[in-house]
Residue, then its C-alpha position, 0 to 999 in steps of 0.5 A: e052621597d047626597l044625604g039630603g036627597r035620601a032624606a027628601s025621598g023618605e029613606l031617612l025619617i025626619e026625626a032621625w035626621c034631626k037627631a043627626l043634625s043635633f050632633v053636627l050643628t055646633s055653631d052658626r058658621t056650620l049652620a050657614a054652610v049646611r043651608a048652602a048645601s041643601r034645601t032639605f038641610r035648611d028645612v030640617v034645621r028649622e025643626p025644633a027637634a034638631w036642637e033637642g038637648a042642645c046647650v045654647f051659648i049667647q055671646p055679646q056679638d049675638l046682641e048686635v043688629h044684622g040685616g035689620s034684626h038681632k042675631f039671636e032672634a032667628l034661632v031662639p024660637l027654635l030652642r024649645l027642646a034645648s036643655r041648657a042656656v049660657l048667656n054672656f052679656r058682657g058689655a051690654q050697658g048702652p041703651g041699645k045693648r041693654q034693651a037687646a039683652q033684656q029682649c034676648l032673656a025674655m025670648l029665651a024665657d018664653h021659648c026654652t021651656n025644656a031648659t033645666s040649666l041657666c047661667i047668666r054671666d057678666w051682666l051689670m043689669l041683672e037685678r033689674y030684670l030678675p022678674v023675667l025669671h019669675s015665670g020664664f024657664p018653667s023647667l029650671r033646676h039649676l041657676e048660676v049668676i056669675g060676674c053680674d051686679h051684686i043682688s041687693s037683698y036675698e028677698a029679691l030671689v024669693p019670687v024665683f024660688e016660689q015660681h021654681p019649686s024644683l030648683l036644685s042649685l043656686r049660685a049667685t053673688f049678693a051685696p056684702k052687707a046683705a044676709a039671708g033671713e027667714a023669708f029666704v029660708r022659708a021660700a027655699p025649694k025643699d030639694l035645694m042641694a047646692l047654694g052659694f055664695v051666701a051669708f046668714e043673719g045668724p045661726g038660727v037661720l042657717r040651722e033652719l035652712l039645713e033642716r029644710c033643704p038636703l044641702e050637699h054643697l054650701w059656700f059662704a061668701p068670703t066676707a060672711k059673718f060667722p059667729s060661734g053658733m054657726t059651727a054647732a048648726i053645721a055640726e048638727e044639721g050639715q052631715r050631708l055636706q060634700t063641699l064647703a066654702l068658709p069665710s076667708y078670715l077664719s083661722e085653720d083651727a076654726c075651720a077644723a072645728v067646723v068640719r071635724p064632724l062632717e064625715r062626708l065632706q070631700l072638699l073644703c075651701r077658704m079663699r085666702i093664702g096666708v103666711f102658713e100654707f092652708g092645711s099645714g096645721a089642724l087640718a093636716e091629718p084628715f085633709e091634703l092640699l088640692p094641687s090644682a086649687q092654688g092653695t085655697v082648697l083642701r081635699r080629704r085624704g083618700s078622696a078622688a074629688e077634683l075641682t070642676p074642669g074648665p076655665n072657671h074651676a069650682l067645688w061643684a057644678p050642675p050636671q050637664a042639664d041632667a044629661q045622660a050618656g049619648d046626649p048631643p054636644a053643646m051648640e053655639l049661636s055665635 
């Protein structure tokens, strides 16, 4: 049956047709086939409503030039209603690829005004282009920076906090010698509920952050300093914590002292595999080893908590852009 003809004759409203396409279009290969099948399909695909709720994946090949322009340039202007963006800029190091990655990020920042979740992967030039995030993505609530260059200081993210006061989660990797200070804490969004992988200048800064933000997920950097006052700060102000990652060098006894008062804690991570199995000592009674975590994560006994699915297991991940049941699946640009 010629659905394109029905749409053209008015039997199907354009809004309904766009919603239907949002379930169908899963890659540019599908898009090309649909365009060849019907002029009406082609016209509807150019409607931003067809991309409502989409998750946009930018892959390294999307930075290539095809027909005189980069592959991402034709579709990015349609993505005003997309809800998520995942950018994989692996290999974008030469002058041409670096400029293309910057242009792609800038275009998405301008056009993806509804996107609540942004994940940037494998880009070694990230910090240089952080200013793009200062004013772009106005609806941003979840920011993940994975496998990129280490951010040199926590102060580099203060403008991002200031421009995105509704941010709920931040995952990033900072330089090993960097530590969060009072400026970072004072700028932190008051609804921030997930933060990793971080280090702090001292217990007072950690306590101030836990007092300011309703953190449920806190992940220390593996090499973060952890003086004795940290334990007291977490015990007194960290009662909301559901997942916690502690520095890798802490003993199991030290980990037990930290988590003992945390009744809501479900998952505990320590990124080290030692001679003695993690969870076989002071933590054996309240926690059990999580089988899927290769010896680095403990789960409270009686809990059903699991690592997030997918190739990059985590203690917690942002929801599907605050998605509700029935939202369309992810869409790819490549």
